[in-house]
N, C-alpha and C positions, 0 to 999 in steps of 0.2 A: 380713591376710587371715584369714578364719575357719578353724578347724581341725575335723576330724572324724576320730575314731578308729574303726578297723574291725579286727576280729580275723578272721583267715582261716587256712585250711589249704593246705599245699602239695599240688599235684596230683601223684600217682603216675604216672598215665597221661594223655596229652594227645590221644588219638585222638578221632575223631567219635562213637564208641560211648560213650566214658566222658564226653564233653560232654553227650550226650543224657541219660545216666543221672543226672548231676548236676542238670540242668535238671528232670528228672522228679521229683527230690527237693526242688525249690524253691531249688536252688543255682545260682550264676552263675559259670561259668569265666571267669578273668581272666589277664591277662599283665601283668607290670611289666618295663618295659625302661628303658634308659638309664643303668644302673649297669654294674658289671663283668661281670654275667651276667644273662640273662633269666630271670625267676622266673615260673613257671606255678602259680597258686593258685585258690581258690575260696572264697566266702562265701555265706551265705544272702541270698536277694534282698531280704529286709526290711531288711537292714543297709545296703542301698544307697539306700533310698528318699529319705532326707534329702538325699543327694548328687545323685541324678538328677532327681527331681520338684520342681525349684526353679530360680529365676534366679540364686540365690546361687552364688558360687565358693568352693571349699574347698580348703585344704591337707590332704590325707588322710594320717593317720598310721597306716600299715599295720603290723600286727603279725602277721606270718607265721610261725606255729609259734615264737614267741618272739623272732624277728629282726624288728627294726623298721626301717622305711623311711619317708621323707617322699616323697609323690607328688602328682601332680594328675592328674585323670582327662583322658585325651587324646582317647578315641573310644569310642563306645558303639554297639552294635547292638540293634535291637528286632525282634520278631516282626512281620512286615508285617500280620498280621491282628489278633493279640491284644495287641500293643504290650508283650509281656513282654520282659524284659531277656534277651538272649542271650549277650552277651559284652561285656566292658569292657576296654580297654587303659588301662593307667597309665603315666605317665612319671615316673621317679624324679627327684627334685630334690635340689640341694645348696645350703646357705647361701651359699656363694661363687661359685654360677654363676647367671647370669641365665636366666630363663625367659620364654617368650611365651605369652600367654593372653588371652582375650576376657574383659573386665571389663563387668558391667552398669552402664548408665546409669540412675540413679534420680532422678526429678524430685520436687521438694516445692514447696509454695505454690501460690496461685492467681494467675495472671498478671493484670496490670492490663489488658493488652491483650485477654485473653479476656472479662475482665468488660465490656469495652467493645464486644463483638460480633466480635472477631478469632478466628481459628482457630488452635489450637495445632498446630504441626508438628514431632512428635518424629521427627527424620530417623534418629538413630542410637540404637538400644536397647542397643548394646554397642560397645565400642571395643577393638580389638586393641592389648595393652599389654605391654611388656617391662620387667623389672626383677628385682632379686634377690627371692627369695621373701619376705623379711621386709619389703620395701618395697611390695609390691603392695597396693592397697587393696581393701577388701571390695566397693566399688561407687565409681563416679564420681557424686557427689552434686551436683545442681544446684538452687539455689533460683531459681525463676522468677517469683517475686513481682513484680519491677520491670520485667519484659519488657512493652513497650507494643507496640502494632501497628506492624510494620515492623522491630522488633528481632530479633536473632539472636545465639545463642551459638555460637562456633566452636571447633574443636580448639585453636587457639592460645590461647583464653581459659581453657583448662583444664589446660595444661601445667604440669608439676611437676618439681622437681629430683630427686625420688624415683623416677620412672618415665618411660618414653618411650612415646608414642603412635605406632603405625605408620599414620598417616593424615596428609594434607596439612593445614598450618595452617588453610586457608580452607574446610575441610570444615564444613558446618553441622551441629551436634548437635541443637539445638532453636530455634525460632524462633515468631513470632506473625505471621500474614498475615491480609489481608481475604480473605473468601470467594472474590473474583474472582482475587486474586493468588496464593492457595493453589492454585487449579485450574491456572493458568498455570504456577506453579513445578513442580508435580507432573508436568505434561507435559514440561516442559524438563529436569527433573532425572531422569526416568525413563530418558531416553536416555543421560544422562552417567553415571547411577549404574552401569550395566552395566560400563562401561570402568573406572570408579573401583574398583568393588568387586573386579573381576577382578584389577586391579593390586595392590590392598590384600591380596586373599586369596593372591597369589603371594608378596608380601612377608612376609606373615604365616606362611605355610608355610615360606619360607626361614628365618624367625626361629625357628619351632619346631624345624625340622631342625638349625639351628645350635645350639639349646639342647640338643637330643639328642646332637649330636656332642661338645659341651662337656662333658655328663655323662658320656658314655662314656669321656672322657679323665680323669675323676676316680678 
């Protein structure tokens, strides 16, 4: 997994007025949890641009007043009108504790099926993945060059000994369909997706909660 170093300062006060004052100075109030104690800190909003405005996933090396922590971004709040970053939550991670995070799916190549008039159906832009921090990939890379019309790549085709996907083996990640079949599949899968995504979201949340509990025990 890619890493990103961010230097930050400890927050002396954590009230709403202090948060507002920080934001007025172009700084972002943050919280780090999952370790022995919760840490409130801040850094300039420019320091978070590479972390926030990208589909890439980073292991963040936080340096808070000289104390270093490894963490992942867990939650972020934006202003509803300006999209300015209001607050970020980080989860402290440890090399011997598994974490759960959404890893982006990146496609490469030009599908044979698409060249022959098929429609590329990219069903999953990311996959909830569980592993030790050192085993997590930057992305799930898929070469679609050999996909012909009617072919699909499933979760089971991508599994690895290094990490675990929190999705069923028969879930389609990407496929190539004819125009007619693509429309029919979209209609059929739209109904099924709600139930599946809800179940996966719950499982992913449990995994994230488990990771937090494991980290708290470190």
